[in-house]
Backbone and ligand atoms as CSV (ligand in chain L), in Angstrom:
chain,resi,resn,atom,element,x,y,z
A,1,MET,N,N,91.468,-42.120,0.956
A,1,MET,CA,C,91.945,-40.821,0.417
A,1,MET,C,C,90.790,-39.806,0.472
A,2,ALA,N,N,91.025,-38.684,1.137
A,2,ALA,CA,C,89.974,-37.667,1.293
A,2,ALA,C,C,89.791,-36.888,-0.002
A,3,THR,N,N,88.561,-36.481,-0.247
A,3,THR,CA,C,88.296,-35.622,-1.414
A,3,THR,C,C,88.777,-34.204,-1.109
A,4,GLN,N,N,88.881,-33.401,-2.145
A,4,GLN,CA,C,89.285,-31.999,-1.951
A,4,GLN,C,C,88.304,-31.292,-1.006
A,5,HIS,N,N,87.016,-31.600,-1.192
A,5,HIS,CA,C,85.995,-30.963,-0.334
A,5,HIS,C,C,86.185,-31.346,1.130
A,6,GLN,N,N,86.481,-32.644,1.362
A,6,GLN,CA,C,86.682,-33.090,2.754
A,6,GLN,C,C,87.913,-32.429,3.366
A,7,GLU,N,N,88.964,-32.306,2.576
A,7,GLU,CA,C,90.184,-31.649,3.085
A,7,GLU,C,C,89.922,-30.192,3.411
A,8,ASP,N,N,89.176,-29.515,2.528
A,8,ASP,CA,C,88.858,-28.099,2.771
A,8,ASP,C,C,88.054,-27.954,4.063
A,9,THR,N,N,87.097,-28.877,4.266
A,9,THR,CA,C,86.252,-28.815,5.460
A,9,THR,C,C,87.095,-29.015,6.722
A,10,LEU,N,N,87.986,-30.024,6.670
A,10,LEU,CA,C,88.869,-30.288,7.818
A,10,LEU,C,C,89.726,-29.074,8.150
A,11,LEU,N,N,90.303,-28.463,7.117
A,11,LEU,CA,C,91.167,-27.293,7.329
A,11,LEU,C,C,90.377,-26.139,7.922
A,12,ALA,N,N,89.143,-25.941,7.433
A,12,ALA,CA,C,88.305,-24.847,7.929
A,12,ALA,C,C,87.968,-25.054,9.398
A,13,VAL,N,N,87.660,-26.309,9.777
A,13,VAL,CA,C,87.331,-26.606,11.167
A,13,VAL,C,C,88.556,-26.354,12.049
A,14,ARG,N,N,89.719,-26.834,11.582
A,14,ARG,CA,C,90.950,-26.677,12.355
A,14,ARG,C,C,91.253,-25.185,12.551
A,15,GLU,N,N,91.114,-24.406,11.486
A,15,GLU,CA,C,91.405,-22.973,11.540
A,15,GLU,C,C,90.507,-22.286,12.565
A,16,SER,N,N,89.238,-22.688,12.599
A,16,SER,CA,C,88.294,-22.032,13.511
A,16,SER,C,C,88.606,-22.377,14.967
A,17,LYS,N,N,89.391,-23.435,15.214
A,17,LYS,CA,C,89.703,-23.854,16.588
A,17,LYS,C,C,91.009,-23.264,17.100
A,18,VAL,N,N,91.904,-22.826,16.186
A,18,VAL,CA,C,93.212,-22.312,16.599
A,18,VAL,C,C,93.048,-20.865,17.048
A,19,LYS,N,N,93.216,-20.657,18.354
A,19,LYS,CA,C,93.042,-19.300,18.890
A,19,LYS,C,C,94.397,-18.603,18.946
A,20,PRO,N,N,94.418,-17.290,18.761
A,20,PRO,CA,C,95.693,-16.578,18.940
A,20,PRO,C,C,96.112,-16.679,20.409
A,21,PRO,N,N,97.419,-16.662,20.704
A,21,PRO,CA,C,97.852,-16.779,22.103
A,21,PRO,C,C,97.364,-15.578,22.905
A,22,PRO,N,N,97.001,-15.796,24.187
A,22,PRO,CA,C,96.570,-14.661,25.003
A,22,PRO,C,C,97.729,-13.680,25.197
A,23,LEU,N,N,97.409,-12.408,25.281
A,23,LEU,CA,C,98.431,-11.373,25.465
A,23,LEU,C,C,98.347,-10.807,26.883
A,24,TYR,N,N,99.496,-10.385,27.366
A,24,TYR,CA,C,99.596,-9.860,28.740
A,24,TYR,C,C,100.192,-8.461,28.716
A,25,GLN,N,N,99.564,-7.576,29.495
A,25,GLN,CA,C,100.116,-6.232,29.673
A,25,GLN,C,C,101.177,-6.308,30.766
A,26,VAL,N,N,102.365,-5.758,30.482
A,26,VAL,CA,C,103.367,-5.596,31.537
A,26,VAL,C,C,103.172,-4.194,32.109
A,27,VAL,N,N,102.986,-4.147,33.443
A,27,VAL,CA,C,102.567,-2.913,34.119
A,27,VAL,C,C,103.620,-2.501,35.143
A,28,LEU,N,N,103.950,-1.211,35.167
A,28,LEU,CA,C,104.821,-0.655,36.206
A,28,LEU,C,C,103.945,-0.003,37.271
A,29,LEU,N,N,104.353,-0.152,38.542
A,29,LEU,CA,C,103.608,0.457,39.649
A,29,LEU,C,C,104.423,1.596,40.251
A,30,ASN,N,N,103.726,2.606,40.731
A,30,ASN,CA,C,104.408,3.734,41.364
A,30,ASN,C,C,104.893,3.370,42.772
A,31,ASP,N,N,105.934,4.046,43.216
A,31,ASP,CA,C,106.353,4.006,44.622
A,31,ASP,C,C,106.989,5.347,44.918
A,32,ASP,N,N,107.319,5.584,46.201
A,32,ASP,CA,C,107.817,6.907,46.591
A,32,ASP,C,C,109.333,7.034,46.515
A,33,TYR,N,N,110.040,5.960,46.192
A,33,TYR,CA,C,111.499,5.953,46.358
A,33,TYR,C,C,112.310,5.797,45.073
A,34,THR,N,N,111.790,5.038,44.100
A,34,THR,CA,C,112.580,4.820,42.873
A,34,THR,C,C,112.735,6.152,42.124
A,35,PRO,N,N,113.953,6.536,41.781
A,35,PRO,CA,C,114.148,7.808,41.071
A,35,PRO,C,C,113.493,7.796,39.687
A,36,MET,N,N,112.922,8.939,39.323
A,36,MET,CA,C,112.280,9.060,38.006
A,36,MET,C,C,113.241,8.675,36.884
A,37,GLU,N,N,114.490,9.108,37.024
A,37,GLU,CA,C,115.480,8.851,35.965
A,37,GLU,C,C,115.722,7.349,35.791
A,38,PHE,N,N,115.682,6.596,36.899
A,38,PHE,CA,C,115.875,5.151,36.821
A,38,PHE,C,C,114.711,4.499,36.068
A,39,VAL,N,N,113.490,4.944,36.327
A,39,VAL,CA,C,112.309,4.375,35.649
A,39,VAL,C,C,112.383,4.659,34.144
A,40,VAL,N,N,112.791,5.863,33.789
A,40,VAL,CA,C,112.951,6.200,32.361
A,40,VAL,C,C,113.986,5.269,31.724
A,41,ALA,N,N,115.087,5.039,32.414
A,41,ALA,CA,C,116.137,4.155,31.887
A,41,ALA,C,C,115.623,2.717,31.720
A,42,VAL,N,N,114.808,2.245,32.670
A,42,VAL,CA,C,114.221,0.896,32.580
A,42,VAL,C,C,113.332,0.785,31.341
A,43,LEU,N,N,112.517,1.779,31.116
A,43,LEU,CA,C,111.594,1.738,29.965
A,43,LEU,C,C,112.358,1.766,28.637
A,44,GLN,N,N,113.472,2.460,28.613
A,44,GLN,CA,C,114.296,2.483,27.393
A,44,GLN,C,C,115.016,1.145,27.207
A,45,ARG,N,N,115.569,0.627,28.304
A,45,ARG,CA,C,116.401,-0.580,28.219
A,45,ARG,C,C,115.582,-1.837,27.937
A,46,PHE,N,N,114.452,-2.029,28.651
A,46,PHE,CA,C,113.723,-3.302,28.567
A,46,PHE,C,C,112.494,-3.245,27.661
A,47,PHE,N,N,112.027,-2.028,27.325
A,47,PHE,CA,C,110.808,-1.935,26.514
A,47,PHE,C,C,111.032,-1.133,25.232
A,48,ALA,N,N,112.294,-0.846,24.918
A,48,ALA,CA,C,112.679,-0.199,23.666
A,48,ALA,C,C,111.919,1.099,23.409
A,49,LYS,N,N,111.656,1.845,24.484
A,49,LYS,CA,C,110.978,3.140,24.322
A,49,LYS,C,C,112.017,4.226,24.050
A,50,SER,N,N,111.613,5.244,23.300
A,50,SER,CA,C,112.466,6.428,23.144
A,50,SER,C,C,112.487,7.161,24.488
A,51,ARG,N,N,113.406,8.075,24.638
A,51,ARG,CA,C,113.479,8.843,25.883
A,51,ARG,C,C,112.165,9.605,26.128
A,52,GLU,N,N,111.585,10.131,25.051
A,52,GLU,CA,C,110.331,10.901,25.163
A,52,GLU,C,C,109.169,9.986,25.576
A,53,GLN,N,N,109.038,8.829,24.901
A,53,GLN,CA,C,107.971,7.864,25.254
A,53,GLN,C,C,108.145,7.395,26.697
A,54,ALA,N,N,109.399,7.087,27.064
A,54,ALA,CA,C,109.682,6.574,28.401
A,54,ALA,C,C,109.309,7.608,29.457
A,55,THR,N,N,109.607,8.869,29.179
A,55,THR,CA,C,109.288,9.944,30.131
A,55,THR,C,C,107.774,10.071,30.304
A,56,GLN,N,N,107.020,9.981,29.208
A,56,GLN,CA,C,105.551,10.069,29.281
A,56,GLN,C,C,104.973,8.927,30.116
A,57,ILE,N,N,105.466,7.706,29.886
A,57,ILE,CA,C,104.952,6.544,30.642
A,57,ILE,C,C,105.311,6.691,32.123
A,58,MET,N,N,106.571,7.075,32.405
A,58,MET,CA,C,107.002,7.245,33.803
A,58,MET,C,C,106.113,8.263,34.514
A,59,LEU,N,N,105.820,9.396,33.839
A,59,LEU,CA,C,104.997,10.451,34.474
A,59,LEU,C,C,103.567,9.972,34.706
A,60,LYS,N,N,103.060,9.162,33.773
A,60,LYS,CA,C,101.708,8.604,33.947
A,60,LYS,C,C,101.675,7.694,35.182
A,61,VAL,N,N,102.703,6.837,35.323
A,61,VAL,CA,C,102.769,5.952,36.494
A,61,VAL,C,C,102.885,6.792,37.769
A,62,HIS,N,N,103.729,7.800,37.735
A,62,HIS,CA,C,103.948,8.671,38.901
A,62,HIS,C,C,102.633,9.343,39.329
A,63,ARG,N,N,101.837,9.801,38.355
A,63,ARG,CA,C,100.611,10.566,38.673
A,63,ARG,C,C,99.409,9.671,38.944
A,64,GLU,N,N,99.326,8.531,38.203
A,64,GLU,CA,C,98.096,7.713,38.249
A,64,GLU,C,C,98.275,6.385,38.995
A,65,GLY,N,N,99.545,6.068,39.348
A,65,GLY,CA,C,99.768,4.860,40.155
A,65,GLY,C,C,100.212,3.650,39.372
A,66,MET,N,N,99.856,3.596,38.089
A,66,MET,CA,C,100.322,2.480,37.256
A,66,MET,C,C,100.282,2.863,35.780
A,67,GLY,N,N,101.004,2.095,34.972
A,67,GLY,CA,C,101.014,2.359,33.537
A,67,GLY,C,C,101.529,1.153,32.778
A,68,VAL,N,N,101.067,1.015,31.536
A,68,VAL,CA,C,101.431,-0.136,30.700
A,68,VAL,C,C,102.737,0.154,29.961
A,69,CYS,N,N,103.691,-0.784,30.073
A,69,CYS,CA,C,104.986,-0.657,29.388
A,69,CYS,C,C,104.963,-1.328,28.023
A,70,GLY,N,N,104.127,-2.399,27.896
A,70,GLY,CA,C,104.072,-3.130,26.639
A,70,GLY,C,C,103.119,-4.308,26.774
A,71,VAL,N,N,102.795,-4.933,25.630
A,71,VAL,CA,C,101.857,-6.066,25.595
A,71,VAL,C,C,102.532,-7.202,24.836
A,72,TYR,N,N,102.589,-8.401,25.475
A,72,TYR,CA,C,103.382,-9.517,24.932
A,72,TYR,C,C,102.703,-10.853,25.216
A,73,PRO,N,N,103.100,-11.901,24.483
A,73,PRO,CA,C,102.701,-13.266,24.866
A,73,PRO,C,C,103.257,-13.593,26.260
A,74,LYS,N,N,102.680,-14.608,26.890
A,74,LYS,CA,C,102.965,-14.896,28.306
A,74,LYS,C,C,104.449,-15.054,28.630
A,75,ASP,N,N,105.179,-15.847,27.818
A,75,ASP,CA,C,106.589,-16.113,28.153
A,75,ASP,C,C,107.439,-14.851,28.073
A,76,ILE,N,N,107.158,-14.011,27.084
A,76,ILE,CA,C,107.925,-12.762,26.947
A,76,ILE,C,C,107.584,-11.814,28.097
A,77,ALA,N,N,106.297,-11.710,28.427
A,77,ALA,CA,C,105.870,-10.829,29.523
A,77,ALA,C,C,106.513,-11.274,30.836
A,78,THR,N,N,106.526,-12.586,31.079
A,78,THR,CA,C,107.134,-13.133,32.308
A,78,THR,C,C,108.614,-12.761,32.381
A,79,ALA,N,N,109.320,-12.910,31.265
A,79,ALA,CA,C,110.749,-12.589,31.228
A,79,ALA,C,C,110.980,-11.101,31.487
A,80,LYS,N,N,110.160,-10.238,30.904
A,80,LYS,CA,C,110.317,-8.779,31.101
A,80,LYS,C,C,110.151,-8.421,32.580
A,81,VAL,N,N,109.100,-8.982,33.203
A,81,VAL,CA,C,108.844,-8.691,34.625
A,81,VAL,C,C,110.057,-9.104,35.459
A,82,GLU,N,N,110.577,-10.306,35.205
A,82,GLU,CA,C,111.738,-10.795,35.972
A,82,GLU,C,C,112.961,-9.906,35.758
A,83,GLN,N,N,113.194,-9.513,34.507
A,83,GLN,CA,C,114.360,-8.668,34.200
A,83,GLN,C,C,114.262,-7.319,34.905
A,84,VAL,N,N,113.074,-6.714,34.868
A,84,VAL,CA,C,112.902,-5.382,35.473
A,84,VAL,C,C,113.077,-5.456,36.988
A,85,VAL,N,N,112.428,-6.461,37.617
A,85,VAL,CA,C,112.502,-6.568,39.085
A,85,VAL,C,C,113.948,-6.858,39.506
A,86,SER,N,N,114.619,-7.756,38.789
A,86,SER,CA,C,116.007,-8.096,39.103
A,86,SER,C,C,116.926,-6.864,38.952
A,87,TYR,N,N,116.743,-6.118,37.872
A,87,TYR,CA,C,117.561,-4.915,37.624
A,87,TYR,C,C,117.325,-3.876,38.726
A,88,ALA,N,N,116.059,-3.699,39.101
A,88,ALA,CA,C,115.727,-2.725,40.154
A,88,ALA,C,C,116.370,-3.134,41.490
A,89,ARG,N,N,116.301,-4.438,41.820
A,89,ARG,CA,C,116.883,-4.908,43.091
A,89,ARG,C,C,118.398,-4.754,43.091
A,90,GLN,N,N,119.019,-5.019,41.944
A,90,GLN,CA,C,120.478,-4.837,41.842
A,90,GLN,C,C,120.876,-3.415,42.186
A,91,HIS,N,N,119.954,-2.470,41.879
A,91,HIS,CA,C,120.236,-1.054,42.151
A,91,HIS,C,C,119.561,-0.573,43.444
A,92,GLN,N,N,119.072,-1.541,44.241
A,92,GLN,CA,C,118.428,-1.232,45.539
A,92,GLN,C,C,117.217,-0.307,45.417
A,93,HIS,N,N,116.445,-0.479,44.338
A,93,HIS,CA,C,115.202,0.288,44.207
A,93,HIS,C,C,114.008,-0.651,44.378
A,94,PRO,N,N,112.914,-0.152,44.991
A,94,PRO,CA,C,111.754,-1.017,45.260
A,94,PRO,C,C,110.755,-1.113,44.104
A,95,LEU,N,N,111.133,-0.630,42.932
A,95,LEU,CA,C,110.246,-0.617,41.759
A,95,LEU,C,C,109.509,-1.957,41.589
A,96,GLN,N,N,108.202,-1.884,41.379
A,96,GLN,CA,C,107.365,-3.073,41.199
A,96,GLN,C,C,106.869,-3.144,39.762
A,97,CYS,N,N,106.916,-4.369,39.211
A,97,CYS,CA,C,106.466,-4.599,37.839
A,97,CYS,C,C,105.644,-5.894,37.849
A,98,THR,N,N,104.473,-5.872,37.233
A,98,THR,CA,C,103.622,-7.063,37.201
A,98,THR,C,C,103.030,-7.242,35.804
A,99,MET,N,N,102.282,-8.349,35.624
A,99,MET,CA,C,101.611,-8.552,34.327
A,99,MET,C,C,100.144,-8.893,34.540
A,100,GLU,N,N,99.316,-8.511,33.562
A,100,GLU,CA,C,97.865,-8.744,33.618
A,100,GLU,C,C,97.420,-9.267,32.266
A,101,GLU,N,N,96.578,-10.304,32.281
A,101,GLU,CA,C,96.057,-10.778,31.006
A,101,GLU,C,C,95.137,-9.708,30.428
A,102,ASN,N,N,95.208,-9.515,29.112
A,102,ASN,CA,C,94.411,-8.490,28.422
A,102,ASN,C,C,92.914,-8.776,28.467
L,1,TYC,N1,N,107.183,8.308,42.324
L,1,TYC,C1,C,108.620,8.241,42.053
L,1,TYC,C2,C,109.306,9.492,42.528
L,1,TYC,O1,O,108.655,10.483,42.828
L,1,TYC,C3,C,108.887,8.052,40.551
L,1,TYC,C4,C,108.359,6.751,40.009
L,1,TYC,C5,C,107.712,6.740,38.795
L,1,TYC,C6,C,108.573,5.543,40.699
L,1,TYC,C7,C,107.248,5.528,38.247
L,1,TYC,C8,C,108.093,4.338,40.183
L,1,TYC,O2,O,107.007,3.142,38.402
L,1,TYC,C9,C,107.457,4.342,38.958
L,1,TYC,N2,N,110.623,9.467,42.601
């Protein structure tokens, strides 16, 4: 049977070893063909942005080549990328979406 001190020490060691999960930025890339309105709709639908926020992000991507849509744990980021690319292809747009570890 461990003493209270031994239990506290074990818990402290365990706590110091548990790292928060790595986070990934989901990034949209610019292209010359996807309509601006479609990109705004994607940001509202898949990243829960307001119309105003979505417009700002879309314009940043349009002017600077890329922009961050959101930051998520790996599985969520992977799902977002797949959903966006699939939705864009369904509408015959070449929109590119990728993820980067923070
Ligand atoms: N550059 C596109 C246009 O002029 C608009 C656009 C913005 C496309 C953002 C992709 O991720 C993108 N129609």
